[in-house]
Backbone as CSV, one residue per row, in Angstrom:
resi,resn,N_x,N_y,N_z,CA_x,CA_y,CA_z,C_x,C_y,C_z
1,MET,6.632,58.743,-29.413,6.833,59.311,-29.765,6.970,60.664,-28.790
2,THR,8.023,61.418,-28.417,7.771,62.420,-27.126,7.914,63.943,-27.541
3,VAL,6.427,64.119,-26.899,6.125,65.568,-27.345,6.604,66.403,-26.398
4,ARG,7.320,67.237,-27.089,8.461,68.955,-27.001,7.138,70.022,-26.238
5,VAL,7.734,70.563,-24.916,6.920,71.248,-24.464,7.362,72.817,-24.133
6,GLY,7.208,73.739,-24.548,7.930,74.823,-23.786,6.915,75.488,-21.889
7,VAL,7.746,76.120,-21.360,6.996,76.408,-19.770,7.535,77.327,-20.114
8,THR,6.104,78.321,-19.242,6.292,79.447,-18.757,6.657,79.385,-17.698
9,GLY,6.869,80.716,-16.954,6.507,81.480,-15.179,7.152,79.993,-14.460
10,ALA,8.374,79.654,-15.107,8.948,78.444,-14.764,9.632,78.603,-13.636
11,THR,9.701,79.472,-12.605,10.232,79.226,-10.964,8.895,79.738,-10.382
12,GLY,7.558,79.889,-10.410,6.410,79.963,-9.753,5.923,78.783,-9.495
13,ARG,5.262,78.816,-8.362,4.762,77.795,-8.010,4.476,76.301,-8.918
14,MET,3.537,76.963,-9.803,2.982,75.635,-10.796,3.805,75.789,-12.077
15,GLY,5.104,76.605,-12.214,6.057,76.373,-13.249,6.665,75.387,-13.122
16,GLU,7.319,75.172,-11.722,7.847,73.944,-11.220,7.835,73.141,-10.919
17,GLU,5.911,72.952,-10.970,5.590,71.973,-10.378,4.867,70.765,-12.111
18,VAL,4.985,72.082,-13.188,5.243,71.526,-14.052,6.515,70.912,-14.724
19,ILE,7.254,71.312,-14.463,8.454,70.675,-15.415,8.829,69.554,-14.468
20,ALA,8.055,69.662,-12.962,8.679,68.153,-12.255,8.106,67.063,-13.013
21,ALA,6.267,67.395,-13.768,5.772,66.296,-14.317,6.026,66.619,-15.070
22,VAL,6.725,66.660,-16.135,7.393,66.236,-17.017,8.406,65.682,-16.429
23,ALA,9.208,65.834,-15.953,10.192,64.799,-15.910,10.027,63.599,-15.391
24,ASP,8.689,63.552,-15.069,8.329,62.024,-14.256,7.522,61.139,-15.453
25,ARG,7.845,61.779,-16.532,7.098,60.672,-17.925,8.345,60.870,-19.170
26,ASP,7.832,59.773,-18.979,8.979,59.031,-20.908,8.390,60.281,-21.844
27,ASP,7.214,60.416,-22.337,7.052,60.706,-22.972,6.563,62.001,-23.812
28,VAL,7.344,62.630,-22.847,7.656,64.705,-22.868,8.725,65.079,-22.784
29,GLU,8.879,65.907,-23.066,10.494,66.626,-23.067,10.018,67.911,-23.191
30,VAL,10.741,68.801,-21.753,10.431,70.310,-21.626,11.863,70.822,-22.759
31,VAL,11.548,71.783,-23.860,12.841,72.123,-24.743,13.065,73.958,-24.450
32,PHE,12.094,74.352,-23.965,12.544,75.347,-23.204,11.548,76.010,-21.553
33,ALA,12.928,76.873,-21.150,11.578,77.084,-20.011,11.972,78.647,-19.583
34,VAL,10.853,79.610,-20.077,11.147,80.878,-19.817,10.905,81.603,-18.253
35,ASN,11.025,82.835,-17.783,11.059,83.400,-16.183,11.113,84.635,-16.698
36,ARG,10.868,85.693,-16.210,11.251,87.137,-16.446,12.546,87.317,-15.946
37,ASP,13.040,86.440,-14.989,14.538,86.919,-14.199,15.098,86.028,-14.067
38,PRO,15.522,84.986,-15.024,16.159,83.482,-14.771,17.270,84.087,-14.321
39,ASP,18.080,84.504,-14.446,19.618,85.209,-13.835,20.472,83.647,-13.637
40,GLY,20.315,82.976,-14.070,21.179,81.368,-14.135,20.721,80.343,-13.445
41,GLU,18.886,80.583,-13.325,18.962,79.743,-12.711,18.328,78.616,-13.617
42,ASN,18.112,76.876,-12.570,17.730,75.812,-13.491,16.708,74.782,-12.405
43,VAL,15.753,74.529,-13.222,14.600,73.675,-12.660,14.978,72.047,-12.671
44,ARG,14.938,70.852,-12.311,15.150,69.811,-12.433,15.736,69.409,-14.014
45,GLY,17.122,70.398,-13.586,17.847,69.911,-14.947,17.938,70.799,-16.417
46,VAL,16.381,71.813,-16.286,15.941,72.367,-17.315,16.662,73.857,-17.098
47,ASP,17.523,74.607,-17.613,18.041,75.658,-17.454,16.997,76.492,-18.383
48,LEU,16.835,78.181,-17.086,16.003,78.180,-17.541,16.336,80.377,-18.864
49,GLU,15.439,80.444,-19.244,15.648,81.427,-20.233,14.980,82.476,-20.284
50,SER,15.013,84.122,-20.641,14.658,84.974,-20.614,13.131,84.690,-21.561
51,ALA,12.020,85.625,-20.701,10.693,85.179,-20.689,10.842,86.270,-22.210
52,ASP,11.379,87.457,-22.601,11.737,88.738,-23.137,12.316,87.371,-24.908
53,ALA,12.733,86.398,-24.749,13.514,85.410,-25.767,12.309,84.629,-26.561
54,PHE,10.366,84.958,-25.724,9.412,83.662,-25.968,9.520,83.982,-27.129
55,GLU,9.245,84.794,-28.136,9.073,84.633,-29.203,9.975,83.714,-30.168
56,ASP,11.347,83.961,-29.957,12.010,83.332,-30.722,12.122,81.894,-30.552
57,LEU,12.120,81.603,-29.182,12.295,80.345,-28.852,11.096,79.358,-28.855
58,VAL,9.844,79.996,-29.406,8.885,79.464,-29.572,8.604,79.133,-30.999
59,VAL,9.916,79.299,-31.685,9.866,79.591,-33.222,10.827,78.136,-33.308
60,GLU,11.707,78.703,-32.880,13.114,78.299,-33.124,13.022,76.644,-32.369
61,ARG,12.711,76.679,-31.074,12.217,74.778,-30.501,11.013,74.253,-30.978
62,GLU,10.399,74.920,-31.923,9.262,73.822,-32.587,8.784,72.823,-31.134
63,PRO,8.024,73.448,-30.003,7.471,73.073,-29.512,5.937,72.349,-30.409
64,ALA,6.027,71.401,-28.998,4.304,70.800,-29.706,3.021,71.277,-29.202
65,ALA,3.332,71.991,-27.990,2.637,73.044,-27.531,3.394,74.116,-25.937
66,VAL,2.851,74.979,-25.302,3.365,75.739,-24.510,2.054,75.501,-23.150
67,ILE,2.858,75.520,-21.977,2.401,75.339,-20.654,2.521,76.621,-19.817
68,ASP,1.109,77.488,-19.283,1.394,78.601,-18.996,0.668,78.424,-17.355
69,PHE,1.048,78.832,-16.721,1.232,79.018,-15.500,1.465,80.516,-14.966
70,THR,0.762,82.147,-15.384,1.467,83.057,-14.792,0.594,83.906,-14.718
71,GLY,0.648,85.193,-15.714,-0.473,86.061,-14.897,-1.277,86.781,-16.385
72,PRO,-2.635,87.537,-16.115,-3.350,87.866,-16.872,-2.881,87.904,-18.161
73,GLU,-1.644,89.176,-17.525,-1.358,89.976,-18.742,0.091,89.197,-19.444
74,SER,0.796,88.749,-18.904,1.659,88.081,-19.924,1.323,86.850,-20.391
75,ALA,0.517,86.354,-19.762,-0.295,84.897,-20.389,-1.044,84.849,-22.030
76,LEU,-1.442,86.195,-21.884,-2.039,86.433,-23.247,-1.004,87.174,-24.129
77,GLU,-0.204,87.253,-23.654,1.143,87.909,-24.577,1.453,86.506,-25.221
78,TYR,2.059,85.449,-24.351,2.325,84.322,-25.207,1.238,83.661,-25.555
79,ALA,-0.038,83.679,-25.344,-0.393,83.573,-26.224,-0.677,83.898,-27.392
80,ARG,-0.959,84.828,-27.820,-0.727,85.655,-28.785,0.474,85.083,-29.825
81,ALA,2.068,85.194,-28.981,3.096,84.053,-29.894,2.968,83.175,-30.576
82,CYS,2.190,82.229,-29.890,1.832,80.935,-30.019,1.251,81.179,-31.307
83,ALA,0.103,81.916,-31.044,-0.975,81.898,-32.382,-0.231,82.890,-34.040
84,ASP,0.770,83.306,-33.600,2.043,83.898,-34.642,3.016,82.657,-35.179
85,ALA,2.728,81.525,-34.024,3.890,81.019,-34.848,3.592,79.736,-35.076
86,GLY,1.615,79.226,-35.088,1.008,78.391,-34.936,1.249,77.065,-33.815
87,VAL,1.821,77.218,-32.603,1.952,76.587,-31.831,0.987,76.276,-30.619
88,PRO,0.423,75.389,-30.324,-0.867,75.351,-29.456,-0.379,75.508,-27.823
89,PHE,-1.011,76.409,-27.395,-1.475,76.610,-26.000,-2.396,76.543,-24.629
90,VAL,-1.863,75.834,-23.979,-2.361,75.472,-22.547,-2.165,76.531,-21.499
91,THR,-3.279,77.185,-21.430,-3.207,77.666,-19.811,-3.854,77.378,-18.811
92,GLY,-3.443,77.585,-17.542,-4.042,77.582,-16.251,-4.149,78.632,-15.376
93,THR,-3.852,79.408,-16.520,-3.742,81.114,-15.195,-5.458,81.988,-15.043
94,THR,-5.463,82.392,-14.424,-6.912,82.823,-14.231,-6.937,84.424,-14.023
95,GLY,-8.242,85.069,-13.426,-7.936,86.221,-13.334,-8.189,86.891,-14.500
96,PHE,-8.374,86.378,-15.983,-8.525,87.697,-16.883,-9.910,88.263,-16.826
97,ASP,-9.738,89.095,-17.398,-11.299,90.325,-17.260,-12.142,89.488,-18.786
98,ASP,-12.694,90.539,-19.365,-13.581,89.999,-20.397,-13.059,90.423,-21.656
99,ASP,-12.005,91.412,-21.333,-11.538,91.686,-22.792,-10.411,91.103,-23.290
100,GLN,-9.531,90.708,-21.779,-8.085,89.172,-22.156,-9.353,88.015,-22.485
101,ARG,-10.247,87.564,-22.210,-10.435,86.510,-22.758,-10.968,86.363,-23.749
102,GLU,-11.756,87.244,-24.715,-11.981,88.046,-25.739,-10.891,87.832,-27.093
103,ALA,-9.785,88.394,-26.179,-8.381,88.179,-26.977,-7.873,86.197,-27.152
104,LEU,-7.978,86.071,-25.994,-7.501,84.465,-25.560,-8.536,83.223,-26.124
105,GLU,-9.763,83.617,-27.077,-11.044,83.132,-28.160,-10.099,83.552,-29.228
106,ALA,-9.657,85.201,-29.566,-9.329,84.561,-30.888,-8.285,84.698,-31.521
107,ALA,-7.066,84.497,-30.027,-6.299,83.156,-30.322,-6.170,82.315,-30.629
108,GLY,-7.148,81.655,-30.125,-7.949,79.733,-30.592,-8.683,79.713,-31.844
109,GLU,-8.929,81.413,-32.741,-8.834,80.835,-34.175,-7.882,80.528,-34.916
110,ALA,-6.660,80.691,-34.357,-5.411,80.426,-35.130,-4.706,78.935,-35.188
111,ILE,-4.725,78.875,-33.658,-4.396,77.987,-32.941,-5.146,76.896,-32.173
112,PRO,-4.936,75.485,-31.827,-5.659,75.118,-30.414,-4.979,75.374,-29.509
113,LEU,-6.211,75.796,-29.199,-5.974,76.645,-27.462,-6.412,76.895,-26.224
114,LEU,-6.561,75.825,-25.159,-6.774,74.911,-23.923,-6.928,75.987,-22.696
115,ARG,-7.408,76.308,-22.014,-7.988,77.371,-20.990,-8.239,76.445,-20.219
116,ALA,-8.102,76.645,-18.639,-8.961,75.732,-17.663,-8.790,76.150,-16.421
117,PRO,-9.761,77.248,-15.538,-9.249,77.400,-14.524,-8.710,76.071,-13.560
118,ASN,-8.740,74.888,-13.592,-7.935,73.789,-13.009,-8.206,72.755,-13.837
119,PHE,-7.152,72.145,-13.293,-6.612,70.663,-13.939,-6.680,69.197,-13.637
120,ALA,-7.626,69.826,-12.374,-7.332,68.416,-11.572,-8.610,68.044,-11.918
121,ARG,-8.471,66.245,-11.875,-9.767,65.665,-12.611,-10.802,65.685,-11.578
122,GLY,-10.740,65.806,-10.279,-11.466,65.424,-9.174,-12.630,66.567,-9.210
123,VAL,-11.560,68.279,-9.341,-12.539,69.218,-10.032,-13.536,69.403,-10.828
124,GLN,-13.010,68.206,-12.041,-13.635,68.455,-13.138,-15.491,67.242,-13.120
125,ALA,-15.220,66.225,-11.822,-16.228,65.838,-11.252,-16.486,66.708,-10.915
126,LEU,-16.728,67.103,-10.010,-17.234,68.349,-9.625,-18.152,69.346,-10.314
127,VAL,-17.392,69.728,-11.231,-18.257,70.049,-12.021,-19.490,69.660,-12.452
128,ASN,-19.084,68.256,-12.854,-20.155,67.525,-13.872,-21.084,67.205,-12.799
129,ILE,-21.256,66.815,-11.424,-22.041,66.457,-11.015,-23.257,67.706,-10.197
130,VAL,-22.113,69.196,-9.769,-22.959,70.148,-8.676,-24.480,70.285,-9.397
131,GLY,-24.092,70.603,-10.810,-25.645,70.685,-12.072,-26.644,70.318,-11.590
132,ASP,-26.158,68.823,-11.087,-27.198,68.325,-11.366,-28.038,67.867,-9.654
133,ALA,-26.779,68.102,-8.740,-27.652,68.440,-7.463,-28.542,69.630,-7.178
134,VAL,-27.797,70.733,-7.621,-28.927,72.003,-8.188,-30.536,71.774,-8.582
135,GLN,-30.109,70.892,-9.700,-31.540,70.715,-10.349,-32.211,69.863,-9.179
136,ASP,-31.544,69.138,-8.578,-32.856,67.924,-8.001,-32.974,68.747,-6.338
137,LEU,-32.210,69.540,-5.753,-32.196,70.403,-4.975,-32.833,72.113,-4.871
138,ALA,-33.806,72.097,-5.663,-34.587,73.299,-6.353,-34.785,73.901,-4.681
139,GLY,-34.615,74.945,-4.968,-35.197,75.830,-3.731,-34.022,75.625,-2.552
140,TYR,-33.392,74.947,-2.259,-32.500,74.905,-1.582,-31.125,76.030,-1.587
141,ASP,-30.508,75.949,-0.103,-29.938,77.738,-0.013,-28.292,77.008,-0.702
142,VAL,-27.344,77.840,-1.056,-26.545,76.980,-1.814,-25.623,78.423,-1.375
143,GLU,-24.637,77.624,-0.710,-23.267,78.912,-0.254,-22.020,77.999,-0.713
144,LEU,-21.072,78.897,-1.453,-19.275,78.046,-1.880,-18.720,78.826,-0.620
145,VAL,-18.021,78.199,-0.234,-16.573,78.552,0.270,-15.216,78.106,-0.678
146,GLU,-14.190,78.818,-0.347,-12.874,78.507,-1.129,-12.098,78.780,-0.213
147,THR,-10.892,78.133,-0.291,-9.676,78.422,0.051,-8.799,78.294,-0.261
148,HIS,-7.603,79.121,-0.371,-6.028,78.665,-1.341,-5.058,79.812,-0.124
149,HIS,-4.079,79.732,-0.412,-2.623,80.266,0.231,-2.730,81.611,-0.400
150,ASN,-1.954,82.358,1.009,-2.047,83.800,1.026,-1.274,84.789,-0.071
151,GLY,-1.103,83.314,-1.294,-0.410,84.176,-1.829,-1.275,84.444,-3.252
152,LYS,-2.118,83.699,-3.192,-3.329,84.225,-4.395,-4.105,85.447,-4.730
153,ARG,-3.915,85.758,-5.977,-4.719,87.357,-6.087,-5.450,86.997,-6.363
154,ASP,-6.424,86.528,-7.066,-7.328,86.623,-7.523,-8.580,85.809,-6.950
155,ALA,-9.543,86.191,-6.733,-11.170,86.213,-5.836,-12.116,86.480,-6.314
156,PRO,-13.345,85.657,-6.349,-12.830,83.975,-6.025,-11.980,83.645,-7.114
157,SER,-10.797,81.983,-6.397,-10.329,81.093,-7.788,-11.539,81.389,-8.930
158,GLY,-10.942,80.611,-9.462,-11.133,80.635,-11.436,-12.091,79.526,-10.901
159,THR,-11.662,78.621,-10.118,-12.624,76.965,-10.139,-13.824,77.692,-9.286
160,ALA,-13.528,78.053,-8.231,-15.349,78.847,-7.945,-15.674,80.062,-8.723
161,ASN,-14.972,80.577,-9.815,-16.213,80.866,-10.736,-16.856,80.095,-11.513
162,ARG,-16.160,79.150,-11.789,-16.437,77.854,-12.789,-17.349,77.389,-12.401
163,LEU,-17.575,76.744,-11.043,-18.379,76.291,-10.430,-19.780,76.884,-10.151
164,LEU,-19.322,77.631,-9.613,-20.888,79.138,-9.866,-21.396,79.614,-11.230
165,SER,-20.922,79.115,-12.294,-21.720,79.216,-13.490,-22.336,77.940,-13.932
166,GLU,-22.002,77.216,-13.259,-22.562,75.911,-13.193,-23.837,75.458,-12.338
167,ILE,-23.556,76.034,-11.125,-24.861,76.457,-10.005,-25.803,77.320,-10.987
168,GLU,-25.123,78.365,-11.522,-26.069,79.449,-11.927,-26.690,78.767,-13.241
169,ALA,-26.575,78.145,-13.869,-26.932,77.367,-14.673,-27.975,76.261,-14.611
170,ASN,-28.015,75.813,-13.874,-29.004,74.614,-13.085,-30.261,74.803,-12.195
171,GLY,-30.057,76.501,-11.802,-31.180,76.949,-11.032,-31.538,78.474,-11.033
172,ASP,-32.168,78.558,-10.588,-33.349,79.813,-10.759,-32.571,81.008,-9.059
173,PHE,-31.380,81.354,-9.526,-30.740,82.101,-8.538,-30.886,84.021,-8.873
174,SER,-31.048,84.933,-7.620,-31.328,86.171,-8.483,-29.711,86.396,-8.747
175,GLY,-28.455,86.024,-7.320,-27.300,86.728,-7.768,-26.163,86.116,-6.586
176,ARG,-25.034,86.491,-6.708,-24.100,86.095,-5.980,-24.388,87.129,-4.675
177,LYS,-23.808,86.681,-3.272,-23.471,87.360,-2.314,-22.551,87.217,-1.615
178,HIS,-21.007,88.162,-1.776,-19.820,87.898,-1.448,-19.451,88.955,0.068
179,GLY,-19.582,87.188,1.047,-19.645,87.432,2.508,-20.723,88.225,3.249
180,ARG,-20.545,88.386,3.554,-21.836,88.882,5.153,-21.430,89.869,5.899
181,GLU,-21.574,90.927,6.677,-21.407,91.762,7.641,-22.893,92.772,8.076
182,GLY,-23.047,92.611,9.263,-23.698,93.536,10.382,-25.128,92.692,9.645
183,PHE,-25.901,93.363,9.590,-27.319,93.081,9.764,-27.752,92.741,8.067
184,ASP,-27.354,91.095,7.696,-27.752,90.996,6.641,-27.990,89.584,6.239
185,PRO,-29.304,89.533,6.451,-30.181,88.251,6.040,-30.029,88.116,5.031
186,ARG,-30.068,86.434,5.008,-29.744,85.564,3.438,-31.398,85.941,2.330
187,GLU,-31.333,86.171,1.605,-31.964,86.408,0.543,-32.418,84.957,0.200
188,ASP,-34.028,84.605,-0.019,-33.804,83.092,-0.268,-33.207,82.536,-1.710
189,ASP,-33.145,84.024,-2.828,-32.008,82.781,-4.216,-30.685,84.150,-4.030
190,GLU,-30.163,83.525,-3.601,-28.579,84.041,-4.017,-28.047,82.975,-3.708
191,ILE,-27.119,82.876,-3.832,-25.533,82.208,-3.717,-24.460,82.997,-3.135
192,GLY,-24.332,82.469,-1.395,-23.651,82.385,-0.745,-22.093,82.645,-1.410
193,VAL,-20.734,83.425,-1.175,-19.688,83.142,-1.692,-19.197,83.687,-0.620
194,HIS,-17.935,82.560,-0.275,-16.701,83.177,0.407,-15.339,82.883,0.487
195,VAL,-14.745,83.175,0.299,-13.056,83.744,0.070,-12.021,83.367,0.969
196,LEU,-11.930,82.560,1.525,-10.653,82.525,2.217,-9.132,82.572,1.927
197,ARG,-8.225,83.682,2.402,-6.778,83.403,2.232,-5.816,82.836,3.191
198,ALA,-5.283,81.951,3.316,-4.308,82.325,4.379,-3.331,80.624,4.454
199,GLY,-1.942,80.879,4.982,-1.194,79.620,4.916,-0.363,79.297,3.759
200,ASN,-0.625,78.046,3.453,0.082,77.509,1.914,-0.888,76.419,1.339
201,VAL,-2.395,76.606,1.734,-3.416,75.751,1.629,-3.425,75.686,-0.378
202,THR,-3.496,74.926,-0.435,-3.287,74.313,-2.278,-4.371,74.934,-2.945
203,GLY,-5.470,74.474,-2.260,-6.801,74.673,-3.103,-7.603,73.609,-2.038
204,GLU,-9.322,74.404,-1.824,-10.027,73.326,-1.317,-11.530,74.669,-1.682
205,HIS,-12.649,73.780,-2.170,-13.664,74.361,-2.987,-14.702,73.282,-2.278
206,GLU,-16.121,73.786,-1.594,-16.703,73.260,-0.912,-17.965,74.217,-0.797
207,ILE,-19.385,73.320,-1.624,-20.467,73.670,-2.217,-21.291,73.098,-0.925
208,LEU,-22.253,74.315,-0.232,-22.843,73.345,0.564,-24.672,73.730,0.489
209,ILE,-25.667,72.478,-0.196,-26.547,72.394,-0.380,-27.534,72.380,1.248
210,ALA,-28.747,73.411,1.171,-29.495,73.187,2.655,-30.664,73.626,2.277
211,ASN,-31.344,72.997,3.356,-33.280,73.119,3.255,-33.586,72.007,3.909
212,ASN,-34.557,71.859,4.281,-35.920,70.895,4.496,-35.003,69.740,5.308
213,HIS,-34.285,70.709,6.789,-33.341,69.694,7.670,-32.686,68.565,6.972
214,GLU,-32.001,69.472,6.094,-31.010,68.424,5.485,-29.656,68.958,4.975
215,GLU,-29.012,68.717,5.024,-27.656,69.594,3.934,-26.948,68.394,2.767
216,VAL,-26.455,68.806,1.641,-25.275,68.022,1.027,-24.052,68.908,1.055
217,ARG,-22.964,68.711,1.081,-21.842,69.338,0.864,-20.906,68.550,-0.117
218,LEU,-20.950,68.698,-0.977,-19.637,68.696,-2.223,-18.316,69.445,-1.765
219,THR,-17.238,68.673,-1.814,-15.864,69.091,-1.537,-14.750,68.469,-2.309
220,HIS,-14.035,69.520,-2.689,-13.390,68.828,-3.264,-11.355,69.178,-2.380
221,ARG,-10.863,68.459,-2.677,-9.425,69.107,-1.551,-8.319,68.651,-2.176
222,ALA,-7.213,69.748,-3.111,-5.835,69.391,-3.318,-5.124,69.356,-2.766
223,GLU,-4.490,68.471,-2.457,-3.850,68.338,-0.990,-1.887,68.179,-1.599
224,ASP,-2.310,68.840,-3.610,-0.639,69.061,-3.675,-0.956,69.442,-5.292
225,ARG,0.235,70.686,-5.326,-0.224,71.251,-6.463,0.406,70.768,-7.878
226,GLY,1.104,68.995,-7.690,1.317,68.305,-8.702,-0.162,67.605,-9.332
227,VAL,-0.898,67.699,-8.807,-2.266,67.545,-9.326,-2.917,67.878,-11.420
228,PHE,-2.391,69.567,-10.348,-3.308,70.342,-11.563,-1.583,70.519,-12.464
229,ALA,0.092,70.665,-12.270,0.843,70.409,-13.145,0.175,69.130,-14.014
230,ALA,0.411,67.874,-13.325,0.419,66.582,-14.055,-1.321,66.536,-15.562
231,GLY,-2.543,67.652,-14.801,-3.541,67.610,-15.674,-2.911,68.470,-16.493
232,ALA,-2.068,69.511,-16.739,-2.016,70.481,-17.087,-0.936,69.982,-18.842
233,VAL,-0.232,68.979,-17.945,0.848,68.083,-19.397,0.218,66.963,-20.155
234,ASP,-1.152,66.366,-19.312,-2.575,65.575,-19.810,-2.798,66.406,-20.866
235,ALA,-3.053,67.680,-21.123,-3.422,68.377,-21.877,-2.658,68.861,-22.890
236,ALA,-1.592,69.144,-22.500,-0.845,69.737,-23.480,-0.709,68.251,-24.445
237,VAL,-0.525,67.264,-23.996,-0.104,66.277,-24.693,-1.197,65.803,-25.800
238,TRP,-2.212,66.463,-24.627,-3.572,66.322,-25.690,-4.132,66.888,-27.139
239,LEU,-3.688,68.269,-26.811,-3.827,69.240,-27.698,-2.795,69.888,-28.434
240,ALA,-1.822,68.826,-28.534,-1.070,68.843,-29.457,-1.459,68.137,-30.804
241,GLU,-2.460,67.546,-30.733,-3.016,66.513,-32.473,-4.467,67.156,-32.249
242,ARG,-4.824,68.035,-31.569,-6.116,69.115,-32.171,-6.271,69.810,-33.097
243,ASP,-7.093,70.204,-34.075,-7.670,71.182,-34.885,-7.606,72.869,-34.076
244,PRO,-7.479,74.052,-34.845,-7.195,75.108,-33.691,-8.744,75.122,-33.800
245,GLY,-8.551,76.177,-32.569,-10.203,76.084,-31.372,-9.827,76.212,-29.915
246,SER,-11.011,77.222,-29.491,-10.942,76.804,-28.287,-11.451,75.439,-27.549
247,TYR,-10.656,74.994,-26.456,-11.327,73.490,-25.801,-10.663,74.023,-24.273
248,ASP,-11.541,72.605,-23.407,-11.792,72.945,-21.810,-10.908,71.859,-21.438
249,PHE,-10.434,71.810,-19.989,-10.179,69.985,-19.709,-11.212,68.841,-19.774
250,ALA,-12.352,69.868,-19.570,-13.097,68.728,-19.589,-13.037,67.553,-21.549
251,ASP,-12.265,68.648,-21.916,-12.217,68.153,-23.646,-11.303,67.067,-23.808
252,VAL,-10.725,67.231,-22.445,-9.352,65.994,-22.150,-9.830,65.164,-21.695
253,LEU,-10.935,64.996,-20.704,-11.002,63.701,-20.011,-11.816,63.092,-20.682
254,ALA,-12.765,63.894,-21.633,-13.761,63.091,-22.667,-12.985,62.165,-23.594
255,HIS,-12.186,61.573,-23.542,-11.173,61.181,-24.902,-10.304,60.327,-24.310
């Protein structure tokens, strides 16, 4: 059976990658792709349509799921439209504030909704092991450095925040220290957080755990955005068969 998907932000970095990832599979097809200003554009043989028509398209084309990589405000608009239409929604958008996250969770009460800051399988493996590392090395200093392309808007990245939450849940820390300047000695129980934005770096996250004359470095480096797109398509296929509720990429990999 072919899984029909809709794609938002179709001319964005990730939107184009999602359409390409679908094109590489025989079990998934794009039934519509929208953009704020399509202007007759075409991506991998898919004609783009106006985002203003999204509410109608999600009803008329009957996708099994919608895949979104846009911005917090637009993602929330799309999620609400999907909730009204009863269509599962997958989003890799990051940078939501607390109110927006609550609104997404509310949409997840009506439909299957999956939000993940990163759809790389290697990142999920990193999330799975970092807590154990922090527990095993209690009292060690922890620093996180993340690097992305110069167009990324949110900082730290959604992936970095997910890793930081896992670190905090498994250790005794006083808080996060974002960067350093001037006379600013390190506190024993802080987590150092450093954000780099340069060039066209796809994404890199490194956790340094050090003390007792030793150090452990846990690193994930994405060499191509295609890994995120492929994971998002896997998530959409999986989510199409789920009951309403809020899900995470870890749920996809667990099945």
